[in-house]
Residue, then its C-alpha position, 0 to 999 in steps of 0.5 A: m563529745f561528751d563522756a558519760e555513763l548510765v546508772e541504774d534508778e534506785h525509784p523507778d516509780h519515782t515516789a521517793p520521799l523528799p526531804a522535809t522543808r519548813a513551810p512558810a511562817p504565816p504573816p503575822r497579825y496585828a490587832l487594829t482598833r479605832d485608837t491606834v496610832l500610829a506614825e508612818g512606817e511603824l506597825p502595830p503590836p501584834l495580835d497576840v499581845q491585846p488585851a483580852f476585852t470581854e463584854r463588862d469592858l465594853s458595856v455600861s447599864a441602862a441607867v448610865k446610858d440615858r444618864f449619858e444620852r441627856r446630858g448636858a444644858k441646851n446651851t451645852r448640846l448645841n455648842r457640842d453640836s456646831s462642834r462635831t460639824a467643825y470636826e466633821r467637815w474638817c475630815a471630810d475636808h482631809g479624808r477622814i472618817a467622822r461618823p459614826t464613829t472615829t479613831t483616836a489617831n483621827l483625833t488626834e490630827y485634828v487637835g495638831h491642826l487646831i493648834d497650828t492654826d494658831r487660834y487656840k492655846p495648846d492646853t485648850c486643844c489637850s482639853t479638848y482631846r481629853a473631853s474627846s477621848p473614849g467614854t466621855r464623848r458621845a457619837n466620839a466627836p470632839t468638842t472644838p475649844s473656843p479661840a485664842r483670846 
């Protein structure tokens, strides 16, 4: 048996305003570029703290572009092509993207691989990385150093 009291509904049409609720915050947005390097579990910086690059930051004059494309002696270009091939093979073997562009994380991991093989000195590998950094490498491929002697 229940003891109850009947009460009259204050809003019989059920259009009473509901209490205000706060909408859930949108998920954070991150700007990832090919130069983003993250450790496992690390999040990239939020989108709102990224630099605002303009066209000027991303372009060069036609004369500079032409000089960049023609740089290096024949032997230098052959060595560069050989180095690119070695890097592309390593990327393919490790499920990474080498072309048409690569990432700083890929280059960093590749240099770490070269150091771990004990065939190259760390300073040589760091020079390889510097030579491979954006703006100084063609098609974003690293130059493989000569083995340590």
